[in-house]
ZAMARGU-4260 file (C-alpha; in steps of 0.2 Angstrom, whole numbers, plus 5000, padded with zeros to 4 digits):
<rodrens>
0) 5130/5073/5094 | 5130/5057/5084 | 5135/5056/5065 | 5122/5043/5062 | 5108/5048/5051
5) 5090/5044/5055 | 5083/5029/5046 | 5074/5033/5030 | 5056/5028/5033 | 5042/5028/5020
10) 5024/5025/5022 | 5014/5016/5008 | 4996/5019/5012 | 4980/5012/5004 | 4965/5002/5007
15) 4973/4987/4999 | 4956/4978/4997 | 4965/4966/4992 | 4984/4969/4992 | 4989/4964/4974
20) 5005/4959/4965 | 5006/4977/4960 | 5006/4983/4978 | 5020/4970/4982 | 5031/4976/4968
25) 5030/4994/4974 | 5035/4989/4991 | 5049/4979/4986 | 5056/4993/4974 | 5053/5005/4988
30) 5065/4995/4999 | 5079/4999/4987 | 5077/5017/4992 | 5072/5016/5010 | 5078/5008/5026
35) 5060/5004/5031 | 5043/5004/5023 | 5027/5004/5033 | 5012/4997/5023 | 4998/5007/5031
40) 4980/5000/5029 | 4968/5014/5030 | 4952/5011/5039 | 4936/5019/5033 | 4922/5014/5044
45) 4909/5020/5032 | 4915/5008/5018 | 4912/4989/5018 | 4925/4981/5007 | 4928/4964/5001
50) 4940/4960/5016 | 4940/4966/5034 | 4954/4977/5039 | 4962/4963/5050 | 4962/4951/5035
55) 4971/4964/5024 | 4984/4966/5038 | 4986/4947/5040 | 4988/4945/5021 | 5001/4959/5019
60) 5011/4952/5035 | 5011/4935/5026 | 5018/4942/5010 | 5032/4951/5019 | 5035/4938/5033
65) 5053/4936/5028 | 5057/4955/5026 | 5060/4963/5043 | 5061/4980/5035 | 5042/4980/5031
70) 5030/4984/5044 | 5011/4984/5043 | 5000/4996/5052 | 4982/5000/5052 | 4976/5018/5053
75) 4961/5030/5053 | 4962/5048/5049 | 4975/5058/5039 | 4989/5049/5031 | 5001/5063/5036
80) 4996/5060/5054 | 5001/5041/5052 | 5018/5047/5044 | 5021/5057/5060 | 5016/5043/5071
85) 5028/5030/5062 | 5042/5043/5059 | 5040/5042/5040 | 5046/5057/5030 | 5040/5050/5013
90) 5024/5044/5006 | 5026/5031/4992 | 5012/5029/4979 | 5011/5018/4964 | 5004/5026/4948
95) 4998/5015/4934 | 4993/5029/4922 | 4987/5047/4919 | 4971/5046/4929 | 4981/5039/4944
100) 4994/5052/4942 | 4981/5067/4942 | 4973/5060/4958 | 4990/5056/4967 | 4997/5073/4962
105) 4982/5082/4970 | 4984/5071/4986 | 5002/5075/4986 | 4999/5094/4985 | 4986/5094/4999
110) 4998/5083/5010 | 5012/5096/5006 | 5001/5110/5012 | 4996/5100/5028 | 5013/5093/5032
115) 5027/5101/5022 | 5040/5089/5031 | 5032/5074/5021 | 5037/5071/5003 | 5027/5061/4991
120) 5036/5049/4979 | 5026/5042/4965 | 5033/5026/4957 | 5027/5021/4940 | 5020/5003/4939
125) 5030/4991/4929 | 5021/4988/4912 | 5017/4969/4916 | 5008/4975/4931 | 4999/4990/4924
130) 4982/4981/4923 | 4983/4974/4941 | 4971/4983/4953 | 4961/4979/4968 | 4945/4983/4959
135) 4949/4971/4945 | 4953/4958/4958 | 4937/4961/4967 | 4926/4961/4951 | 4934/4944/4945
140) 4931/4936/4962 | 4913/4942/4962 | 4911/4932/4946 | 4921/4917/4951 | 4937/4922/4940
145) 4954/4916/4943 | 4964/4930/4951 | 4980/4920/4956 | 4991/4930/4943 | 4986/4946/4950
150) 4990/4941/4968 | 5007/4940/4977 | 5015/4923/4974 | 5009/4910/4986 | 4994/4919/4992
155) 4977/4911/4990 | 4965/4926/4992 | 4951/4914/4997 | 4960/4910/5013 | 4957/4928/5018
160) 4939/4930/5013 | 4924/4926/5024 | 4912/4924/5010 | 4909/4930/4993
</rodrens>
């Protein structure tokens, strides 16, 4: 039997429509704790977001193109099933405030019932990124606003959009 420990793998799930500087910060901080982070883009066929799933995946892959410990996947169904598929024992979630916390706490409790082997880790957003959210970015884009300060450095969101 080997003395080597299994790699610590975390899943960072979300719709990421679009992936923001806040999301990037959570992934980079999670890499300090885990050997590998899988950014899992959830597919909800009944929702039509700003970006197609493939565009979201490409954007995230570009952000982490120089970080081999980040993998990007797309999934449908239960998040805990995706954890099992990729070998993740942890779910990482970013929390901006009280409303986020209550929603994430409820999700964590449900996930613990369904998959007790998976633990949820909630990471508080850094104060300078607290106002950054995908919904803020989408709203600004709809009205022609500049979203560059809310996006990962070097990402021009318009390259990933078919039409606004």
